Jmol script that loads the backbone (N, CA, C; Angstrom):
load data "model"
ATOM      1  N   UNK A   1       0.833  -1.183   0.000  1.00  0.00           N
ATOM      2  CA  UNK A   1       0.000   0.000   0.000  1.00  0.00           C
ATOM      3  C   UNK A   1       0.882   1.251   0.000  1.00  0.00           C
ATOM      4  N   UNK A   2       0.573   2.148  -0.882  1.00  0.00           N
ATOM      5  CA  UNK A   2       1.365   3.367  -0.994  1.00  0.00           C
ATOM      6  C   UNK A   2       1.260   4.237   0.257  1.00  0.00           C
ATOM      7  N   UNK A   3       0.082   4.326   0.831  1.00  0.00           N
ATOM      8  CA  UNK A   3      -0.080   5.196   2.001  1.00  0.00           C
ATOM      9  C   UNK A   3       0.773   4.715   3.166  1.00  0.00           C
ATOM     10  N   UNK A   4       0.867   3.395   3.341  1.00  0.00           N
ATOM     11  CA  UNK A   4       1.701   2.865   4.423  1.00  0.00           C
ATOM     12  C   UNK A   4       3.177   3.171   4.162  1.00  0.00           C
ATOM     13  N   UNK A   5       3.595   3.001   2.922  1.00  0.00           N
ATOM     14  CA  UNK A   5       4.987   3.316   2.572  1.00  0.00           C
ATOM     15  C   UNK A   5       5.277   4.799   2.808  1.00  0.00           C
ATOM     16  N   UNK A   6       4.345   5.652   2.379  1.00  0.00           N
ATOM     17  CA  UNK A   6       4.518   7.092   2.578  1.00  0.00           C
ATOM     18  C   UNK A   6       4.573   7.425   4.069  1.00  0.00           C
ATOM     19  N   UNK A   7       3.730   6.762   4.829  1.00  0.00           N
ATOM     20  CA  UNK A   7       3.693   7.016   6.258  1.00  0.00           C
ATOM     21  C   UNK A   7       5.003   6.576   6.918  1.00  0.00           C
ATOM     22  N   UNK A   8       5.500   5.423   6.532  1.00  0.00           N
ATOM     23  CA  UNK A   8       6.776   4.940   7.067  1.00  0.00           C
ATOM     24  C   UNK A   8       7.921   5.892   6.711  1.00  0.00           C
ATOM     25  N   UNK A   9       7.928   6.391   5.499  1.00  0.00           N
ATOM     26  CA  UNK A   9       8.968   7.345   5.086  1.00  0.00           C
ATOM     27  C   UNK A   9       8.871   8.642   5.897  1.00  0.00           C
ATOM     28  N   UNK A  10       7.646   9.091   6.127  1.00  0.00           N
ATOM     29  CA  UNK A  10       7.460  10.295   6.925  1.00  0.00           C
ATOM     30  C   UNK A  10       8.009  10.090   8.339  1.00  0.00           C
ATOM     31  N   UNK A  11       7.657   8.979   8.937  1.00  0.00           N
ATOM     32  CA  UNK A  11       8.138   8.677  10.291  1.00  0.00           C
ATOM     33  C   UNK A  11       9.662   8.591  10.312  1.00  0.00           C
ATOM     34  N   UNK A  12      10.231   7.916   9.329  1.00  0.00           N
ATOM     35  CA  UNK A  12      11.687   7.777   9.257  1.00  0.00           C
ATOM     36  C   UNK A  12      12.390   9.116   9.101  1.00  0.00           C
ATOM     37  N   UNK A  13      11.700  10.098   8.531  1.00  0.00           N
ATOM     38  CA  UNK A  13      12.338  11.395   8.289  1.00  0.00           C
ATOM     39  C   UNK A  13      12.296  12.321   9.504  1.00  0.00           C
ATOM     40  N   UNK A  14      11.514  11.962  10.528  1.00  0.00           N
ATOM     41  CA  UNK A  14      11.380  12.810  11.718  1.00  0.00           C
ATOM     42  C   UNK A  14      12.472  12.435  12.715  1.00  0.00           C
ATOM     43  N   UNK A  15      13.269  13.421  13.090  1.00  0.00           N
ATOM     44  CA  UNK A  15      14.382  13.192  14.014  1.00  0.00           C
ATOM     45  C   UNK A  15      14.043  13.564  15.460  1.00  0.00           C
ATOM     46  N   UNK A  16      13.021  14.360  15.642  1.00  0.00           N
ATOM     47  CA  UNK A  16      12.642  14.857  16.966  1.00  0.00           C
ATOM     48  C   UNK A  16      11.876  13.773  17.736  1.00  0.00           C
ATOM     49  N   UNK A  17      12.505  13.253  18.793  1.00  0.00           N
ATOM     50  CA  UNK A  17      11.920  12.159  19.585  1.00  0.00           C
ATOM     51  C   UNK A  17      10.598  12.569  20.235  1.00  0.00           C
ATOM     52  N   UNK A  18      10.532  13.784  20.764  1.00  0.00           N
ATOM     53  CA  UNK A  18       9.298  14.246  21.411  1.00  0.00           C
ATOM     54  C   UNK A  18       8.160  14.381  20.405  1.00  0.00           C
ATOM     55  N   UNK A  19       8.486  14.877  19.226  1.00  0.00           N
ATOM     56  CA  UNK A  19       7.473  14.991  18.180  1.00  0.00           C
ATOM     57  C   UNK A  19       6.963  13.606  17.789  1.00  0.00           C
ATOM     58  N   UNK A  20       7.856  12.659  17.665  1.00  0.00           N
ATOM     59  CA  UNK A  20       7.442  11.289  17.344  1.00  0.00           C
ATOM     60  C   UNK A  20       6.544  10.712  18.436  1.00  0.00           C
ATOM     61  N   UNK A  21       6.865  10.982  19.681  1.00  0.00           N
ATOM     62  CA  UNK A  21       6.040  10.494  20.780  1.00  0.00           C
ATOM     63  C   UNK A  21       4.643  11.106  20.736  1.00  0.00           C
ATOM     64  N   UNK A  22       4.561  12.392  20.425  1.00  0.00           N
ATOM     65  CA  UNK A  22       3.254  13.048  20.330  1.00  0.00           C
ATOM     66  C   UNK A  22       2.431  12.467  19.180  1.00  0.00           C
ATOM     67  N   UNK A  23       3.082  12.255  18.032  1.00  0.00           N
ATOM     68  CA  UNK A  23       2.380  11.636  16.906  1.00  0.00           C
ATOM     69  C   UNK A  23       1.906  10.231  17.268  1.00  0.00           C
ATOM     70  N   UNK A  24       2.766   9.502  17.946  1.00  0.00           N
ATOM     71  CA  UNK A  24       2.406   8.140  18.336  1.00  0.00           C
ATOM     72  C   UNK A  24       1.178   8.141  19.251  1.00  0.00           C
ATOM     73  N   UNK A  25       1.175   9.023  20.268  1.00  0.00           N
ATOM     74  CA  UNK A  25       0.038   9.099  21.184  1.00  0.00           C
ATOM     75  C   UNK A  25      -1.236   9.507  20.450  1.00  0.00           C
ATOM     76  N   UNK A  26      -1.118  10.436  19.517  1.00  0.00           N
ATOM     77  CA  UNK A  26      -2.274  10.869  18.736  1.00  0.00           C
ATOM     78  C   UNK A  26      -2.845   9.707  17.929  1.00  0.00           C
ATOM     79  N   UNK A  27      -1.988   9.011  17.231  1.00  0.00           N
ATOM     80  CA  UNK A  27      -2.450   7.885  16.406  1.00  0.00           C
ATOM     81  C   UNK A  27      -3.016   6.777  17.284  1.00  0.00           C
ATOM     82  N   UNK A  28      -2.369   6.517  18.422  1.00  0.00           N
ATOM     83  CA  UNK A  28      -2.853   5.493  19.342  1.00  0.00           C
ATOM     84  C   UNK A  28      -4.234   5.849  19.873  1.00  0.00           C
ATOM     85  N   UNK A  29      -4.445   7.119  20.213  1.00  0.00           N
ATOM     86  CA  UNK A  29      -5.747   7.573  20.706  1.00  0.00           C
ATOM     87  C   UNK A  29      -6.824   7.407  19.640  1.00  0.00           C
ATOM     88  N   UNK A  30      -6.511   7.802  18.428  1.00  0.00           N
ATOM     89  CA  UNK A  30      -7.472   7.648  17.327  1.00  0.00           C
ATOM     90  C   UNK A  30      -7.792   6.182  17.108  1.00  0.00           C
ATOM     91  N   UNK A  31      -6.781   5.346  17.140  1.00  0.00           N
ATOM     92  CA  UNK A  31      -6.976   3.913  16.946  1.00  0.00           C
ATOM     93  C   UNK A  31      -7.823   3.318  18.068  1.00  0.00           C
ATOM     94  N   UNK A  32      -7.537   3.707  19.306  1.00  0.00           N
ATOM     95  CA  UNK A  32      -8.329   3.216  20.442  1.00  0.00           C
ATOM     96  C   UNK A  32      -9.777   3.649  20.314  1.00  0.00           C
ATOM     97  N   UNK A  33      -9.997   4.902  19.899  1.00  0.00           N
ATOM     98  CA  UNK A  33     -11.360   5.401  19.724  1.00  0.00           C
ATOM     99  C   UNK A  33     -12.106   4.588  18.677  1.00  0.00           C
ATOM    100  N   UNK A  34     -11.440   4.284  17.580  1.00  0.00           N
ATOM    101  CA  UNK A  34     -12.079   3.526  16.511  1.00  0.00           C
ATOM    102  C   UNK A  34     -12.381   2.094  16.943  1.00  0.00           C
ATOM    103  N   UNK A  35     -11.572   1.561  17.819  1.00  0.00           N
ATOM    104  CA  UNK A  35     -11.757   0.184  18.270  1.00  0.00           C
ATOM    105  C   UNK A  35     -12.642   0.073  19.501  1.00  0.00           C
ATOM    106  N   UNK A  36     -13.206   1.196  19.956  1.00  0.00           N
ATOM    107  CA  UNK A  36     -14.120   1.174  21.083  1.00  0.00           C
ATOM    108  C   UNK A  36     -13.444   0.938  22.417  1.00  0.00           C
ATOM    109  N   UNK A  37     -12.173   1.304  22.531  1.00  0.00           N
ATOM    110  CA  UNK A  37     -11.421   1.063  23.767  1.00  0.00           C
ATOM    111  C   UNK A  37     -12.100   1.699  24.982  1.00  0.00           C
ATOM    112  N   UNK A  38     -12.525   2.939  24.848  1.00  0.00           N
ATOM    113  CA  UNK A  38     -13.161   3.622  25.974  1.00  0.00           C
ATOM    114  C   UNK A  38     -14.458   2.924  26.369  1.00  0.00           C
ATOM    115  N   UNK A  39     -15.302   2.635  25.394  1.00  0.00           N
ATOM    116  CA  UNK A  39     -16.572   1.956  25.663  1.00  0.00           C
ATOM    117  C   UNK A  39     -16.319   0.606  26.316  1.00  0.00           C
ATOM    118  N   UNK A  40     -15.357  -0.136  25.818  1.00  0.00           N
ATOM    119  CA  UNK A  40     -15.060  -1.463  26.359  1.00  0.00           C
ATOM    120  C   UNK A  40     -14.457  -1.413  27.756  1.00  0.00           C
ATOM    121  N   UNK A  41     -13.935  -0.256  28.154  1.00  0.00           N
ATOM    122  CA  UNK A  41     -13.359  -0.141  29.490  1.00  0.00           C
ATOM    123  C   UNK A  41     -14.425   0.126  30.558  1.00  0.00           C
ATOM    124  N   UNK A  42     -15.657   0.422  30.128  1.00  0.00           N
ATOM    125  CA  UNK A  42     -16.742   0.695  31.068  1.00  0.00           C
ATOM    126  C   UNK A  42     -17.383  -0.606  31.544  1.00  0.00           C
ATOM    127  N   UNK A  43     -17.846  -0.603  32.809  1.00  0.00           N
ATOM    128  CA  UNK A  43     -18.601  -1.776  33.262  1.00  0.00           C
ATOM    129  C   UNK A  43     -20.055  -1.616  32.800  1.00  0.00           C
ATOM    130  N   UNK A  44     -20.866  -2.637  33.032  1.00  0.00           N
ATOM    131  CA  UNK A  44     -22.237  -2.630  32.513  1.00  0.00           C
ATOM    132  C   UNK A  44     -23.078  -1.493  33.107  1.00  0.00           C
ATOM    133  N   UNK A  45     -22.898  -1.202  34.384  1.00  0.00           N
ATOM    134  CA  UNK A  45     -23.643  -0.095  35.003  1.00  0.00           C
ATOM    135  C   UNK A  45     -23.271   1.237  34.364  1.00  0.00           C
ATOM    136  N   UNK A  46     -21.979   1.449  34.104  1.00  0.00           N
ATOM    137  CA  UNK A  46     -21.517   2.694  33.481  1.00  0.00           C
ATOM    138  C   UNK A  46     -22.061   2.818  32.063  1.00  0.00           C
ATOM    139  N   UNK A  47     -22.065   1.715  31.330  1.00  0.00           N
ATOM    140  CA  UNK A  47     -22.610   1.730  29.966  1.00  0.00           C
ATOM    141  C   UNK A  47     -24.097   2.069  29.980  1.00  0.00           C
ATOM    142  N   UNK A  48     -24.815   1.462  30.908  1.00  0.00           N
ATOM    143  CA  UNK A  48     -26.254   1.718  31.011  1.00  0.00           C
ATOM    144  C   UNK A  48     -26.528   3.177  31.384  1.00  0.00           C
ATOM    145  N   UNK A  49     -25.753   3.695  32.335  1.00  0.00           N
ATOM    146  CA  UNK A  49     -25.918   5.088  32.755  1.00  0.00           C
ATOM    147  C   UNK A  49     -25.620   6.044  31.607  1.00  0.00           C
ATOM    148  N   UNK A  50     -24.581   5.752  30.851  1.00  0.00           N
ATOM    149  CA  UNK A  50     -24.223   6.590  29.714  1.00  0.00           C
ATOM    150  C   UNK A  50     -25.312   6.571  28.647  1.00  0.00           C
ATOM    151  N   UNK A  51     -25.852   5.403  28.356  1.00  0.00           N
ATOM    152  CA  UNK A  51     -26.915   5.305  27.359  1.00  0.00           C
ATOM    153  C   UNK A  51     -28.189   6.020  27.827  1.00  0.00           C
ATOM    154  N   UNK A  52     -28.477   5.943  29.117  1.00  0.00           N
ATOM    155  CA  UNK A  52     -29.638   6.653  29.657  1.00  0.00           C
ATOM    156  C   UNK A  52     -29.447   8.162  29.496  1.00  0.00           C
ATOM    157  N   UNK A  53     -28.260   8.646  29.858  1.00  0.00           N
ATOM    158  CA  UNK A  53     -27.976  10.079  29.726  1.00  0.00           C
ATOM    159  C   UNK A  53     -28.069  10.512  28.264  1.00  0.00           C
ATOM    160  N   UNK A  54     -27.573   9.676  27.369  1.00  0.00           N
ATOM    161  CA  UNK A  54     -27.637   9.997  25.942  1.00  0.00           C
ATOM    162  C   UNK A  54     -29.092  10.119  25.491  1.00  0.00           C
ATOM    163  N   UNK A  55     -29.912   9.155  25.856  1.00  0.00           N
ATOM    164  CA  UNK A  55     -31.330   9.185  25.456  1.00  0.00           C
ATOM    165  C   UNK A  55     -32.040  10.404  26.056  1.00  0.00           C
ATOM    166  N   UNK A  56     -31.733  10.716  27.325  1.00  0.00           N
ATOM    167  CA  UNK A  56     -32.371  11.850  27.983  1.00  0.00           C
ATOM    168  C   UNK A  56     -31.940  13.183  27.380  1.00  0.00           C
ATOM    169  N   UNK A  57     -30.784  13.204  26.746  1.00  0.00           N
ATOM    170  CA  UNK A  57     -30.279  14.462  26.188  1.00  0.00           C
ATOM    171  C   UNK A  57     -31.098  14.948  24.997  1.00  0.00           C
ATOM    172  N   UNK A  58     -31.940  14.098  24.437  1.00  0.00           N
ATOM    173  CA  UNK A  58     -32.778  14.508  23.322  1.00  0.00           C
ATOM    174  C   UNK A  58     -34.004  15.309  23.777  1.00  0.00           C
ATOM    175  N   UNK A  59     -34.266  15.301  25.078  1.00  0.00           N
ATOM    176  CA  UNK A  59     -35.365  16.086  25.638  1.00  0.00           C
ATOM    177  C   UNK A  59     -34.770  17.381  26.177  1.00  0.00           C
ATOM    178  N   UNK A  60     -35.145  18.507  25.583  1.00  0.00           N
ATOM    179  CA  UNK A  60     -34.561  19.798  25.961  1.00  0.00           C
ATOM    180  C   UNK A  60     -34.831  20.154  27.428  1.00  0.00           C
ATOM    181  N   UNK A  61     -35.853  19.566  28.035  1.00  0.00           N
ATOM    182  CA  UNK A  61     -36.119  19.814  29.455  1.00  0.00           C
ATOM    183  C   UNK A  61     -35.016  19.264  30.352  1.00  0.00           C
ATOM    184  N   UNK A  62     -34.239  18.320  29.838  1.00  0.00           N
ATOM    185  CA  UNK A  62     -33.162  17.711  30.624  1.00  0.00           C
ATOM    186  C   UNK A  62     -31.825  18.426  30.453  1.00  0.00           C
ATOM    187  N   UNK A  63     -31.778  19.403  29.580  1.00  0.00           N
ATOM    188  CA  UNK A  63     -30.515  20.072  29.290  1.00  0.00           C
ATOM    189  C   UNK A  63     -30.298  21.266  30.202  1.00  0.00           C
ATOM    190  N   UNK A  64     -29.029  21.573  30.429  1.00  0.00           N
ATOM    191  CA  UNK A  64     -28.631  22.711  31.253  1.00  0.00           C
ATOM    192  C   UNK A  64     -27.920  23.696  30.334  1.00  0.00           C
ATOM    193  N   UNK A  65     -28.258  24.958  30.436  1.00  0.00           N
ATOM    194  CA  UNK A  65     -27.651  25.957  29.561  1.00  0.00           C
ATOM    195  C   UNK A  65     -26.173  26.149  29.901  1.00  0.00           C
ATOM    196  N   UNK A  66     -25.448  26.639  28.939  1.00  0.00           N
ATOM    197  CA  UNK A  66     -24.034  26.923  29.139  1.00  0.00           C
ATOM    198  C   UNK A  66     -23.846  27.952  30.250  1.00  0.00           C
ATOM    199  N   UNK A  67     -24.673  28.959  30.258  1.00  0.00           N
ATOM    200  CA  UNK A  67     -24.599  29.997  31.290  1.00  0.00           C
ATOM    201  C   UNK A  67     -24.836  29.417  32.687  1.00  0.00           C
ATOM    202  N   UNK A  68     -25.779  28.520  32.790  1.00  0.00           N
ATOM    203  CA  UNK A  68     -26.075  27.901  34.082  1.00  0.00           C
ATOM    204  C   UNK A  68     -24.894  27.054  34.569  1.00  0.00           C
ATOM    205  N   UNK A  69     -24.267  26.329  33.688  1.00  0.00           N
ATOM    206  CA  UNK A  69     -23.099  25.528  34.044  1.00  0.00           C
ATOM    207  C   UNK A  69     -21.953  26.432  34.482  1.00  0.00           C
ATOM    208  N   UNK A  70     -21.754  27.530  33.753  1.00  0.00           N
ATOM    209  CA  UNK A  70     -20.697  28.471  34.129  1.00  0.00           C
ATOM    210  C   UNK A  70     -20.936  29.036  35.521  1.00  0.00           C
ATOM    211  N   UNK A  71     -22.190  29.367  35.837  1.00  0.00           N
ATOM    212  CA  UNK A  71     -22.505  29.890  37.167  1.00  0.00           C
ATOM    213  C   UNK A  71     -22.264  28.846  38.255  1.00  0.00           C
ATOM    214  N   UNK A  72     -22.640  27.603  37.975  1.00  0.00           N
ATOM    215  CA  UNK A  72     -22.469  26.537  38.954  1.00  0.00           C
ATOM    216  C   UNK A  72     -21.001  26.242  39.238  1.00  0.00           C
ATOM    217  N   UNK A  73     -20.142  26.469  38.246  1.00  0.00           N
ATOM    218  CA  UNK A  73     -18.726  26.109  38.366  1.00  0.00           C
ATOM    219  C   UNK A  73     -17.819  27.339  38.299  1.00  0.00           C
ATOM    220  N   UNK A  74     -18.377  28.463  38.629  1.00  0.00           N
ATOM    221  CA  UNK A  74     -17.674  29.735  38.523  1.00  0.00           C
ATOM    222  C   UNK A  74     -16.345  29.745  39.285  1.00  0.00           C
ATOM    223  N   UNK A  75     -16.330  29.173  40.450  1.00  0.00           N
ATOM    224  CA  UNK A  75     -15.114  29.223  41.269  1.00  0.00           C
ATOM    225  C   UNK A  75     -13.944  28.482  40.624  1.00  0.00           C
ATOM    226  N   UNK A  76     -14.229  27.490  39.778  1.00  0.00           N
ATOM    227  CA  UNK A  76     -13.163  26.739  39.106  1.00  0.00           C
ATOM    228  C   UNK A  76     -12.773  27.382  37.774  1.00  0.00           C
ATOM    229  N   UNK A  77     -13.597  28.274  37.274  1.00  0.00           N
ATOM    230  CA  UNK A  77     -13.350  28.883  35.982  1.00  0.00           C
ATOM    231  C   UNK A  77     -12.510  30.152  36.080  1.00  0.00           C
ATOM    232  N   UNK A  78     -12.392  30.682  37.274  1.00  0.00           N
ATOM    233  CA  UNK A  78     -11.621  31.915  37.464  1.00  0.00           C
ATOM    234  C   UNK A  78     -10.133  31.603  37.400  1.00  0.00           C
ATOM    235  N   UNK A  79      -9.387  32.445  36.656  1.00  0.00           N
ATOM    236  CA  UNK A  79      -7.937  32.211  36.542  1.00  0.00           C
ATOM    237  C   UNK A  79      -7.181  32.467  37.831  1.00  0.00           C
TER     238      UNK A  79
END
end "model"
wireframe off; spacefill off
backbone 0.3
color backbone group
């Protein structure tokens, strides 16, 4: 595959170890997301709670405005 060869050449051309580590973490995170790593790390109760919250989010009566959240967490938002 040409894209894999191009990707390998790009990686081989990078000399900065920290930059390579950042790229690696980024790609690993994307790969984990695609493979459902986060979802699979949840127990059944957490999955059920998340799905309930997701379903409830479609009802605007269950939503909290951005302004309301900012007021509730004001002490943590101040620099």
